[in-house]
VOLUM-760828 format. One record per atom (N, C-alpha, C): residue in three letters; atom name; z, x, y. Coordinates in steps of 0.1 Angstrom, whole numbers, plus 5000, padded with zeros to 4 digits. Layout:
N
NODE   aa  at    zz    xx    yy
NODE  Ala  CA     Z     X     Y
...
This chain:
84
NODE   aa  at    zz    xx    yy
NODE  Met   N  8633  3245  1926
NODE  Met  CA  8623  3247  1936
NODE  Met   C  8615  3233  1936
NODE  Pro   N  8610  3229  1948
NODE  Pro  CA  8604  3217  1950
NODE  Pro   C  8588  3220  1949
NODE  Thr   N  8584  3209  1943
NODE  Thr  CA  8566  3210  1941
NODE  Thr   C  8560  3200  1951
NODE  Asn   N  8550  3202  1955
NODE  Asn  CA  8542  3193  1963
NODE  Asn   C  8531  3188  1954
NODE  Asn   N  8527  3175  1958
NODE  Asn  CA  8517  3169  1951
NODE  Asn   C  8504  3167  1961
NODE  Trp   N  8503  3176  1969
NODE  Trp  CA  8492  3176  1978
NODE  Trp   C  8481  3182  1969
NODE  Asn   N  8469  3174  1970
NODE  Asn  CA  8458  3178  1962
NODE  Asn   C  8449  3188  1973
NODE  Thr   N  8447  3200  1971
NODE  Thr  CA  8437  3208  1980
NODE  Thr   C  8425  3212  1973
NODE  Thr   N  8420  3205  1963
NODE  Thr  CA  8408  3207  1958
NODE  Thr   C  8397  3201  1966
NODE  Ser   N  8384  3208  1967
NODE  Ser  CA  8374  3201  1974
NODE  Ser   C  8369  3191  1967
NODE  Gly   N  8362  3180  1973
NODE  Gly  CA  8356  3168  1965
NODE  Gly   C  8363  3159  1960
NODE  Ser   N  8377  3159  1963
NODE  Ser  CA  8386  3150  1957
NODE  Ser   C  8387  3138  1967
NODE  Asn   N  8390  3125  1960
NODE  Asn  CA  8393  3113  1969
NODE  Asn   C  8401  3116  1980
NODE  Glu   N  8399  3113  1993
NODE  Glu  CA  8410  3115  2003
NODE  Glu   C  8416  3102  2007
NODE  Ser   N  8428  3104  2008
NODE  Ser  CA  8437  3091  2012
NODE  Ser   C  8444  3094  2024
NODE  Gly   N  8452  3085  2029
NODE  Gly  CA  8461  3088  2040
NODE  Gly   C  8453  3089  2053
NODE  Val   N  8460  3099  2061
NODE  Val  CA  8454  3102  2075
NODE  Val   C  8438  3107  2073
NODE  Thr   N  8437  3116  2066
NODE  Thr  CA  8423  3121  2067
NODE  Thr   C  8413  3111  2062
NODE  Gly   N  8416  3104  2050
NODE  Gly  CA  8407  3092  2047
NODE  Gly   C  8405  3082  2057
NODE  Ala   N  8415  3079  2064
NODE  Ala  CA  8413  3069  2074
NODE  Ala   C  8407  3074  2087
NODE  Ala   N  8409  3086  2090
NODE  Ala  CA  8398  3093  2099
NODE  Ala   C  8384  3093  2099
NODE  Lys   N  8380  3097  2085
NODE  Lys  CA  8368  3097  2082
NODE  Lys   C  8362  3085  2080
NODE  Phe   N  8371  3075  2077
NODE  Phe  CA  8365  3062  2076
NODE  Phe   C  8361  3057  2091
NODE  Leu   N  8371  3058  2100
NODE  Leu  CA  8370  3054  2116
NODE  Leu   C  8358  3062  2121
NODE  Thr   N  8357  3074  2119
NODE  Thr  CA  8346  3080  2124
NODE  Thr   C  8332  3077  2121
NODE  Ser   N  8332  3074  2106
NODE  Ser  CA  8319  3070  2099
NODE  Ser   C  8316  3055  2106
NODE  Thr   N  8326  3048  2107
NODE  Thr  CA  8323  3035  2112
NODE  Thr   C  8319  3035  2125
NODE  Leu   N  8326  3042  2133
NODE  Leu  CA  8322  3045  2148
NODE  Leu   C  8309  3049  2148
NODE  Gly   N  8305  3060  2142
NODE  Gly  CA  8291  3066  2141
NODE  Gly   C  8281  3056  2137
NODE  Asn   N  8284  3048  2128
NODE  Asn  CA  8274  3039  2124
NODE  Asn   C  8272  3026  2134
NODE  Thr   N  8283  3022  2141
NODE  Thr  CA  8282  3012  2151
NODE  Thr   C  8274  3017  2162
NODE  Val   N  8277  3030  2167
NODE  Val  CA  8270  3036  2178
NODE  Val   C  8255  3038  2175
NODE  Gly   N  8251  3041  2163
NODE  Gly  CA  8236  3043  2158
NODE  Gly   C  8231  3030  2158
NODE  Gly   N  8238  3019  2155
NODE  Gly  CA  8232  3006  2154
NODE  Gly   C  8230  3000  2167
NODE  Val   N  8240  3002  2178
NODE  Val  CA  8237  2996  2190
NODE  Val   C  8227  3004  2197
NODE  Ser   N  8226  3018  2195
NODE  Ser  CA  8214  3026  2202
NODE  Ser   C  8199  3021  2197
NODE  Lys   N  8200  3018  2184
NODE  Lys  CA  8187  3013  2179
NODE  Lys   C  8184  2999  2186
NODE  Thr   N  8193  2991  2186
NODE  Thr  CA  8191  2979  2193
NODE  Thr   C  8188  2980  2208
NODE  Val   N  8195  2987  2216
NODE  Val  CA  8191  2989  2229
NODE  Val   C  8178  2996  2229
NODE  Gly   N  8174  3006  2222
NODE  Gly  CA  8160  3011  2223
NODE  Gly   C  8149  3001  2221
NODE  Gly   N  8151  2991  2211
NODE  Gly  CA  8143  2982  2208
NODE  Gly   C  8140  2972  2219
NODE  Val   N  8152  2967  2224
NODE  Val  CA  8152  2959  2235
NODE  Val   C  8144  2964  2246
NODE  Thr   N  8148  2977  2251
NODE  Thr  CA  8142  2984  2262
NODE  Thr   C  8128  2986  2258
NODE  Gly   N  8124  2992  2248
NODE  Gly  CA  8109  2992  2245
NODE  Gly   C  8103  2983  2247
NODE  Ala   N  8106  2970  2240
NODE  Ala  CA  8099  2958  2242
NODE  Ala   C  8098  2952  2256
NODE  Ala   N  8109  2954  2264
NODE  Ala  CA  8109  2950  2278
NODE  Ala   C  8098  2956  2285
NODE  Thr   N  8099  2972  2285
NODE  Thr  CA  8091  2978  2293
NODE  Thr   C  8076  2978  2289
NODE  Arg   N  8074  2976  2276
NODE  Arg  CA  8059  2973  2272
NODE  Arg   C  8055  2961  2277
NODE  Gly   N  8064  2951  2277
NODE  Gly  CA  8061  2937  2284
NODE  Gly   C  8057  2940  2298
NODE  Leu   N  8064  2948  2304
NODE  Leu  CA  8064  2949  2319
NODE  Leu   C  8051  2955  2322
NODE  Gly   N  8049  2965  2315
NODE  Gly  CA  8037  2973  2315
NODE  Gly   C  8023  2963  2313
NODE  Asp   N  8022  2956  2303
NODE  Asp  CA  8013  2945  2301
NODE  Asp   C  8012  2935  2312
NODE  Thr   N  8023  2933  2318
NODE  Thr  CA  8023  2922  2330
NODE  Thr   C  8015  2930  2342
NODE  Val   N  8017  2941  2345
NODE  Val  CA  8012  2951  2355
NODE  Val   C  7997  2951  2351
NODE  Asn   N  7994  2954  2342
NODE  Asn  CA  7979  2955  2337
NODE  Asn   C  7972  2942  2338
NODE  Ser   N  7978  2933  2335
NODE  Ser  CA  7972  2918  2337
NODE  Ser   C  7971  2913  2352
NODE  Ala   N  7983  2917  2359
NODE  Ala  CA  7982  2912  2373
NODE  Ala   C  7973  2923  2381
NODE  Ala   N  7974  2935  2379
NODE  Ala  CA  7967  2945  2389
NODE  Ala   C  7954  2948  2385
NODE  Gly   N  7950  2944  2371
NODE  Gly  CA  7937  2948  2365
NODE  Gly   C  7935  2963  2365
NODE  Ser   N  7923  2970  2365
NODE  Ser  CA  7922  2982  2362
NODE  Ser   C  7928  2991  2375
NODE  Thr   N  7931  2986  2385
NODE  Thr  CA  7939  2994  2396
NODE  Thr   C  7954  2998  2390
NODE  Gly   N  7958  2988  2385
NODE  Gly  CA  7975  2989  2380
NODE  Gly   C  7973  2996  2367
NODE  Arg   N  7965  2997  2360
NODE  Arg  CA  7965  3001  2346
NODE  Arg   C  7972  3015  2343
NODE  Pro   N  7970  3025  2352
NODE  Pro  CA  7977  3037  2348
NODE  Pro   C  7995  3034  2351
NODE  Val   N  7998  3025  2360
NODE  Val  CA  8012  3022  2362
NODE  Val   C  8017  3016  2350
NODE  Gly   N  8009  3006  2346
NODE  Gly  CA  8012  2995  2336
NODE  Gly   C  8013  3005  2320
NODE  Asp   N  8005  3011  2320
NODE  Asp  CA  8004  3020  2306
NODE  Asp   C  8015  3031  2307
NODE  Ala   N  8019  3036  2318
NODE  Ala  CA  8028  3047  2319
NODE  Ala   C  8043  3039  2316
NODE  Leu   N  8045  3025  2322
NODE  Leu  CA  8057  3019  2319
NODE  Leu   C  8059  3016  2303
NODE  Gly   N  8047  3013  2297
NODE  Gly  CA  8049  3009  2283
NODE  Gly   C  8051  3022  2276
NODE  Asn   N  8044  3034  2279
NODE  Asn  CA  8045  3045  2272
NODE  Asn   C  8061  3052  2273
NODE  Val   N  8067  3051  2286
NODE  Val  CA  8082  3054  2288
NODE  Val   C  8091  3045  2277
NODE  Gly   N  8087  3032  2277
NODE  Gly  CA  8096  3023  2269
NODE  Gly   C  8095  3027  2254
NODE  Thr   N  8082  3031  2250
NODE  Thr  CA  8082  3032  2237
NODE  Thr   C  8087  3047  2232
NODE  Gly   N  8087  3056  2243
NODE  Gly  CA  8093  3070  2239
NODE  Gly   C  8108  3068  2238
NODE  Leu   N  8114  3059  2248
NODE  Leu  CA  8128  3058  2248
NODE  Leu   C  8133  3050  2236
NODE  Glu   N  8123  3040  2230
NODE  Glu  CA  8128  3035  2219
NODE  Glu   C  8128  3042  2207
NODE  Asp   N  8118  3051  2205
NODE  Asp  CA  8116  3061  2194
NODE  Asp   C  8127  3072  2196
NODE  Gly   N  8130  3076  2206
NODE  Gly  CA  8143  3085  2208
NODE  Gly   C  8155  3079  2205
NODE  Leu   N  8158  3067  2207
NODE  Leu  CA  8171  3061  2204
NODE  Leu   C  8171  3057  2191
NODE  Arg   N  8159  3053  2184
NODE  Arg  CA  8158  3050  2170
NODE  Arg   C  8163  3063  2160
NODE  Lys   N  8158  3075  2166
NODE  Lys  CA  8163  3086  2159
NODE  Lys   C  8176  3093  2160
NODE  Trp   N  8181  3087  2172
NODE  Trp  CA  8195  3095  2176
NODE  Trp   C  8206  3090  2168
NODE  Lys   N  8213  3098  2162
NODE  Lys  CA  8226  3092  2157
NODE  Lys   C  8234  3104  2154
């Protein structure tokens, strides 16, 4: 009668295809998370800078538009920072 050496207990070290798949999905997830944080940071900084530029150039008349641009960028940055 053949015996198998498959370990079916939970919490064991995983090897082979399952271990490789978990490693790849973990690595991919971490990479996507890092990229999204970077994109959020760059986008947030750029839109805040654009909002400041509008505020400086247009004065009090353009302030609502400049502030709105800055707020959108900050919201996008916060959302992408938390997303993973």
